[in-house]
C-alpha positions in Angstrom: 174.2 49.8 25.5 174.1 49.5 29.3 172.0 52.0 31.0 173.9 54.4 33.4 171.7 54.4 36.5 173.9 57.0 38.2 172.2 59.8 36.1 168.9 59.2 37.9 168.0 60.4 41.4 167.5 57.8 44.2 163.7 57.8 43.8 163.9 57.5 40.0 166.2 54.6 40.3 163.9 52.9 42.8 160.8 53.3 40.6 162.4 51.6 37.5 163.9 48.8 39.4 160.9 48.0 41.5 158.6 48.1 38.5 160.6 45.3 37.0 160.5 43.3 40.3 156.8 43.6 40.7 156.0 42.7 37.1 158.1 39.5 37.5 155.5 38.3 40.1 152.5 39.1 37.9 151.6 42.6 39.3 150.2 45.0 36.8 150.3 48.8 36.7 147.4 50.6 38.3 146.9 54.1 37.0 144.4 56.5 38.6 143.2 60.1 38.2 144.8 62.8 40.3 141.5 63.2 42.2 138.6 61.3 43.6 135.3 62.2 45.2 135.9 63.8 48.6 133.3 61.5 50.1 135.5 58.4 49.6 138.2 59.9 51.8 136.0 61.5 54.4 134.3 58.2 55.1 137.6 56.6 55.6 139.6 59.4 57.1 140.9 57.3 60.0 142.8 55.1 57.5 144.7 58.1 56.1 148.0 59.5 57.4 146.4 63.0 57.4 142.7 63.9 57.0 143.6 67.3 55.6 142.9 67.5 51.9 142.9 69.9 48.9 139.3 70.0 47.6 137.5 71.7 44.8 134.0 71.5 43.2 133.9 70.1 39.7 131.6 71.1 36.8 128.9 68.7 38.1 128.9 70.4 41.5 130.5 67.3 43.1 133.1 68.0 45.8 136.4 66.4 44.7 139.8 66.0 46.5 143.4 65.7 45.2 144.2 62.2 46.2 145.9 61.8 49.6 146.0 58.0 49.3 146.1 55.3 46.5 144.9 52.2 48.4 141.3 53.4 48.8 141.0 54.0 45.1 142.3 50.5 44.3 139.8 48.9 46.7 137.0 51.0 45.2 137.9 49.8 41.7 138.3 46.1 42.6 135.5 43.7 41.8 134.9 40.8 44.1 133.9 38.5 41.3 137.3 38.6 39.6 139.0 35.2 39.6 142.0 35.0 41.9 143.4 38.0 43.8 143.9 41.2 42.0 147.6 42.1 42.0 148.5 45.7 41.1 151.4 48.0 41.6 151.4 51.8 41.3 153.7 54.8 41.0 151.6 57.9 41.9 151.8 61.3 43.3 149.7 61.9 46.4 148.9 65.3 48.0 149.0 65.8 51.7 150.8 67.5 54.6 154.0 65.9 56.1 154.4 65.3 59.8 155.1 68.6 61.6 154.4 70.6 58.4 151.3 72.6 57.6 152.0 73.0 53.9 150.7 70.6 51.3 153.2 68.6 49.3 153.2 66.5 46.2 154.7 63.2 47.3 155.7 60.4 45.0 154.7 57.0 46.3 155.2 53.5 44.8 153.8 50.2 46.2 151.6 47.3 45.5 148.3 45.7 46.6 147.0 42.1 46.5 143.2 42.0 46.9 140.9 39.0 46.8 140.8 35.5 48.3 144.2 35.3 50.0 146.1 32.3 51.3 149.4 31.9 53.1 151.3 32.1 49.9 149.9 35.5 48.9 150.8 36.9 52.4 154.3 35.5 52.1 154.7 36.9 48.6 153.9 40.5 49.6 156.2 40.3 52.6 159.0 38.8 50.5 158.5 41.6 47.9 158.7 44.1 50.7 162.1 42.6 51.8 163.3 42.6 48.1 162.1 46.2 47.7 164.3 47.3 50.6 167.2 45.3 49.2 166.8 47.2 46.0 167.0 50.5 47.8 169.9 49.7 50.1 171.8 46.7 51.6 171.5 48.2 55.0 167.8 47.7 55.8 165.5 46.2 58.4 161.9 45.0 58.0 160.0 45.1 61.4 156.9 43.0 61.5 154.0 42.6 64.0 150.7 40.8 64.0 147.4 42.2 65.1 146.3 38.7 66.2 149.2 38.4 68.6 148.8 42.0 69.9 145.0 41.6 70.5 145.5 38.1 71.8 148.0 39.2 74.5 145.6 42.0 75.6 142.7 39.6 75.7 144.7 37.1 77.7 145.6 39.9 80.1 142.0 40.7 80.6 142.2 44.2 79.1 138.8 45.6 78.2 138.4 46.4 74.4 137.7 50.0 75.3 141.2 50.2 76.8 143.0 48.7 73.8 144.0 52.1 72.4 145.7 53.1 75.7 147.8 49.9 75.7 148.6 50.3 72.0 149.8 53.8 72.5 152.2 52.7 75.2 153.4 49.9 73.0 153.9 52.2 70.0 156.0 54.6 72.1 157.8 51.7 73.8 156.9 53.3 77.1 156.9 50.8 80.0 156.2 53.6 82.5 152.9 54.5 80.8 152.0 50.8 80.7 152.8 50.4 84.4 150.6 53.4 85.2 147.8 52.0 83.2 148.0 48.7 85.1 147.9 50.5 88.4 144.9 52.5 87.4 143.0 49.4 86.3 144.1 47.4 89.3 145.8 44.8 87.1 148.2 42.3 88.7 151.9 42.2 88.3 151.6 39.0 86.3 149.3 40.7 83.9 151.7 43.7 83.6 154.6 41.3 82.9 152.6 39.7 80.1 151.7 43.1 78.6 155.3 44.3 78.9 156.2 41.5 76.4 154.5 43.8 73.8 157.1 46.5 74.5 160.2 44.5 75.3 160.0 41.9 72.5 162.4 42.7 69.7 164.8 40.5 67.7 165.0 38.5 64.5 161.8 36.8 63.7 163.7 33.5 63.8 164.8 33.8 67.4 161.9 35.7 68.9 159.1 33.5 67.6 160.7 30.5 69.4 160.9 32.5 72.6 157.2 33.5 72.4 155.9 30.0 71.6 155.1 29.1 75.2 153.0 32.2 75.6 150.9 31.6 72.5 149.5 28.1 73.0 146.6 29.1 75.3 144.3 31.4 73.2 143.0 30.6 69.7 143.8 34.0 68.4 147.5 34.1 69.6 148.0 30.5 68.5 146.8 31.1 64.9 148.8 34.3 64.6 152.0 32.6 65.9 151.5 29.7 63.5 151.0 32.2 60.6 154.1 34.1 61.5 156.1 30.9 62.0 155.1 29.6 58.5 156.1 33.0 57.0 159.4 32.8 58.9 160.1 29.4 57.5 159.4 30.5 53.9 161.6 33.6 54.3 164.4 31.4 55.7 164.1 28.9 52.9 164.5 31.7 50.3 167.3 33.6 52.1 165.2 36.6 53.1 164.8 36.2 56.9 168.1 37.6 58.2 167.0 41.3 58.4 163.3 40.6 59.4 162.6 41.5 63.0 159.6 41.1 65.2 158.5 44.3 66.8 155.1 44.9 68.3 155.5 48.7 68.3 154.8 48.7 64.5 151.6 50.7 64.1 148.5 49.1 62.8 145.0 50.5 63.5 142.9 47.6 64.9 139.8 49.1 63.1 141.4 48.4 59.7 144.3 45.8 60.0 143.5 42.2 60.8 146.8 40.3 60.4 150.4 41.0 59.8 151.7 44.6 59.7 155.2 45.7 58.8 157.5 48.7 58.4 160.8 49.0 56.6 163.8 51.1 57.5 167.1 51.8 55.8 170.4 53.2 57.2 170.7 56.9 57.0 167.0 57.7 57.4 165.3 57.9 60.8 161.8 57.6 59.4 160.5 54.4 57.8 160.5 54.3 54.0 158.1 51.4 53.7 154.9 50.5 55.5 152.1 47.9 54.9 150.0 45.2 56.2 146.9 43.1 55.9 143.8 45.3 55.9 140.8 43.0 55.5 138.7 45.2 57.8 139.2 48.2 55.6 138.0 46.2 52.6 135.0 45.0 54.6 134.2 48.5 55.7 134.0 49.5 52.0 131.4 46.7 51.4 133.6 44.0 49.9 134.1 40.5 51.3 137.7 39.6 50.5 141.2 39.9 51.9 143.8 42.5 51.1 147.5 43.1 51.8 150.0 45.6 50.4 152.6 48.2 51.1 153.7 51.6 50.1 157.2 53.1 49.7 157.7 56.8 50.4 160.0 58.1 47.7 160.2 61.5 49.3 162.1 60.0 52.2 164.6 58.4 49.7 165.4 61.8 48.3 166.8 62.7 51.8 169.7 60.3 51.2 172.8 61.7 49.6 171.8 62.0 45.9 173.4 59.7 43.4 176.2 61.5 41.6 178.3 60.6 38.7 182.0 61.5 38.7 181.6 63.0 35.2 179.3 65.6 33.6 179.7 63.7 30.4 182.0 61.1 28.8 183.0 63.3 25.9 183.1 67.1 25.6 183.0 68.2 22.0 184.1 71.8 21.5 182.9 73.8 18.4 182.6 77.4 17.2 181.2 79.3 14.3 183.7 77.8 11.9 182.8 74.2 12.7 181.1 72.2 10.0 177.7 71.3 11.7 177.3 68.2 9.5 180.6 66.9 10.8 179.7 67.9 14.4 176.3 66.2 14.4 177.8 63.2 12.7 180.5 62.9 15.4 177.9 63.3 18.2 175.7 60.5 16.6 178.8 58.3 16.3 179.7 58.8 20.0 176.1 58.3 21.3 175.8 55.1 19.3 178.8 53.8 21.2 176.9 54.4 24.5 178.8 57.5 25.5 177.2 60.6 27.1 178.3 63.6 25.1 178.1 67.3 25.6 178.6 69.8 22.7 179.7 73.3 24.0 180.9 76.6 22.5 181.4 78.3 25.9 184.2 77.6 28.3 183.3 76.2 31.6 184.4 74.0 34.5 183.3 70.6 33.2 184.3 67.1 34.3 184.7 64.9 31.2 186.7 61.8 30.4 187.6 63.0 27.0 187.6 66.3 25.0 187.3 66.5 21.2 188.2 69.9 19.7 186.3 70.7 16.4 186.8 74.5 16.6 188.2 76.4 13.6 187.0 73.8 11.2 189.1 70.9 12.6 187.9 67.4 11.8 187.7 65.0 14.7 
């Protein structure tokens, strides 16, 4: 019997399909408690989307929090001595406020993490799975990628002081050339430097075309050269596997420099203004938590998917079976079992109503179907 996906909401369909995708690549389900010790989150609050949490004191007198994040728990429960990278996926409810909303919500989130000694293949694999995840949701998608090595390398080449990195990053995130020009005037930076920094705002296009355009600007510094080479290698692998067409280079993709060390990315689908997927390589976050290994992953925000037009079936059921007090219940239940064994969705009703069904069987008055 073929499963009818249309009876599930958008988020439910996504969960089932992505679970199969991730398990094909050796990722295993990570299941966690609804809460963790509050201290885990307060020590890493800058990594969280929101630092507001629902807290309570447990029977031991320890302050706990309903989890606002899954990644921190996965890092906490990963052992450095494990052979090979740990590859896990999750489907968990998190509890936090949404942007522009002061009320707490239970938000379903799915995603994956790859933690351990990483090489180029692992980084490619996670990005490829991000692309395939978006394809699973909708054919109309875009994955925007950036690289913290290129961003910091451009600022370093422009002579921007590290203390001023946040100001430049804010202008880049907002794609605000006026703010960047004002910053350069205040710091007395030359027009040549301003032109270089503006590349961080104006650069946008398919990863295939834009990387070639940026190549001459990335040969001088070690940081920019290594970042460009990594992106170039990932681009080649994506192209070889038919996954590069909708991958774009965009330096406005957010990635906190205190936590992210390499590639960062964000996924969008048509019909939703907010991104539905975000991720990146967060080695610095793992290091901050006392573990010497690499990490890369992404999350998909299922609450955003529910904003799409919900999946609807044309029919309430395949077969409506009408019955009344004179109907032989043995015959009725036997008929329902026969129909469901054929893969049909059935609805047994006594009451009249406005129902959409492909077929109606009338067993009222003792009739035999």
